[in-house]
LOLUM-204244 format. One record per residue (C-alpha): y, x, z; residue in one letter. Coordinates in Angstrom, 2 decimals. Layout:
residues N
+---------+---------+---------+------+
|       y |       x |       z | code |
+---------+---------+---------+------+
|       Y |       X |       Z |    A |
...
+---------+---------+---------+------+
***
This chain:
residues 85
+---------+---------+---------+------+
|       y |       x |       z | code |
+---------+---------+---------+------+
|  135.37 |  -15.48 | -133.99 |    M |
|  138.09 |  -15.49 | -131.38 |    S |
|  141.44 |  -17.20 | -131.58 |    N |
|  142.99 |  -14.76 | -129.11 |    V |
|  145.51 |  -12.36 | -130.55 |    I |
|  146.03 |   -9.18 | -128.53 |    P |
|  149.73 |   -8.50 | -128.19 |    L |
|  151.32 |   -5.15 | -127.61 |    A |
|  154.90 |   -4.74 | -126.53 |    P |
|  157.11 |   -4.22 | -129.52 |    R |
|  160.01 |   -2.00 | -128.78 |    L |
|  162.55 |   -2.15 | -131.55 |    K |
|  165.03 |    0.64 | -131.11 |    P |
|  168.58 |   -0.28 | -131.93 |    G |
|  168.02 |   -4.05 | -131.79 |    R |
|  170.56 |   -5.99 | -129.85 |    S |
|  169.81 |   -8.68 | -127.30 |    A |
|  171.72 |  -11.05 | -129.57 |    H |
|  169.33 |  -10.39 | -132.49 |    A |
|  166.33 |  -10.96 | -130.22 |    D |
|  167.83 |  -14.24 | -128.94 |    A |
|  168.45 |  -15.40 | -132.52 |    E |
|  164.86 |  -14.60 | -133.45 |    E |
|  163.55 |  -16.60 | -130.47 |    R |
|  165.85 |  -19.51 | -131.29 |    A |
|  164.65 |  -19.57 | -134.90 |    A |
|  161.02 |  -19.50 | -133.77 |    L |
|  161.61 |  -22.31 | -131.26 |    A |
|  163.29 |  -24.40 | -133.97 |    A |
|  160.33 |  -23.85 | -136.32 |    D |
|  157.88 |  -24.86 | -133.61 |    L |
|  159.87 |  -28.02 | -132.83 |    I |
|  159.76 |  -28.97 | -136.51 |    E |
|  155.99 |  -28.49 | -136.47 |    L |
|  155.69 |  -30.72 | -133.40 |    I |
|  157.60 |  -33.47 | -135.17 |    E |
|  155.41 |  -33.11 | -138.27 |    R |
|  152.21 |  -33.28 | -136.20 |    V |
|  153.47 |  -36.50 | -134.58 |    R |
|  154.14 |  -38.00 | -138.01 |    E |
|  150.67 |  -37.01 | -139.20 |    L |
|  149.09 |  -38.55 | -136.10 |    T |
|  150.77 |  -41.87 | -136.93 |    E |
|  149.42 |  -41.69 | -140.48 |    H |
|  145.89 |  -40.96 | -139.26 |    V |
|  145.97 |  -44.07 | -137.09 |    A |
|  146.47 |  -46.17 | -140.24 |    D |
|  143.55 |  -44.65 | -142.16 |    L |
|  140.51 |  -46.75 | -142.97 |    P |
|  137.16 |  -45.49 | -141.78 |    G |
|  134.95 |  -45.28 | -138.74 |    P |
|  137.05 |  -45.83 | -135.60 |    P |
|  135.43 |  -42.91 | -133.77 |    L |
|  136.32 |  -40.52 | -136.57 |    Q |
|  139.91 |  -41.79 | -136.63 |    I |
|  140.17 |  -41.43 | -132.85 |    Q |
|  138.79 |  -37.89 | -132.91 |    Q |
|  141.16 |  -36.85 | -135.69 |    T |
|  144.16 |  -38.35 | -133.91 |    A |
|  143.14 |  -36.68 | -130.64 |    Q |
|  142.81 |  -33.30 | -132.33 |    Q |
|  146.30 |  -33.69 | -133.79 |    L |
|  147.65 |  -34.70 | -130.38 |    L |
|  146.00 |  -31.62 | -128.89 |    D |
|  147.64 |  -29.46 | -131.56 |    A |
|  151.01 |  -31.01 | -130.74 |    G |
|  150.47 |  -30.31 | -127.05 |    T |
|  149.63 |  -26.67 | -127.82 |    A |
|  152.83 |  -26.35 | -129.86 |    L |
|  154.84 |  -27.91 | -127.03 |    E |
|  153.36 |  -25.37 | -124.62 |    R |
|  154.33 |  -22.57 | -126.99 |    A |
|  157.93 |  -23.80 | -127.05 |    V |
|  157.83 |  -24.17 | -123.27 |    D |
|  156.63 |  -20.58 | -122.89 |    S |
|  159.14 |  -19.28 | -125.39 |    L |
|  162.03 |  -21.00 | -123.62 |    T |
|  160.70 |  -20.45 | -120.07 |    E |
|  160.09 |  -24.07 | -119.15 |    G |
|  162.45 |  -25.64 | -121.61 |    G |
|  165.50 |  -23.84 | -120.29 |    E |
|  166.96 |  -21.57 | -122.89 |    W |
|  166.99 |  -18.02 | -121.59 |    V |
|  168.47 |  -15.45 | -123.95 |    P |
|  166.50 |  -12.23 | -123.79 |    F |
+---------+---------+---------+------+
***
């Protein structure tokens, strides 16, 4: 199974640049909320009882997920600078 999603350009006739910018902004906001939630979950994992190695691995996987989400926001906003499309 692959986690790569092939993307094709989506041309939406009649859509304004303003509508596209709003869609990107909404997506970026959703991703930022997810990043915050992943950080909260990572803190909770650190407090769990159990084998330390398992706790460390779980926390690291959550940190990796947060990093991936941050990269998605970075890509969406072209390096953190908001660029309306």
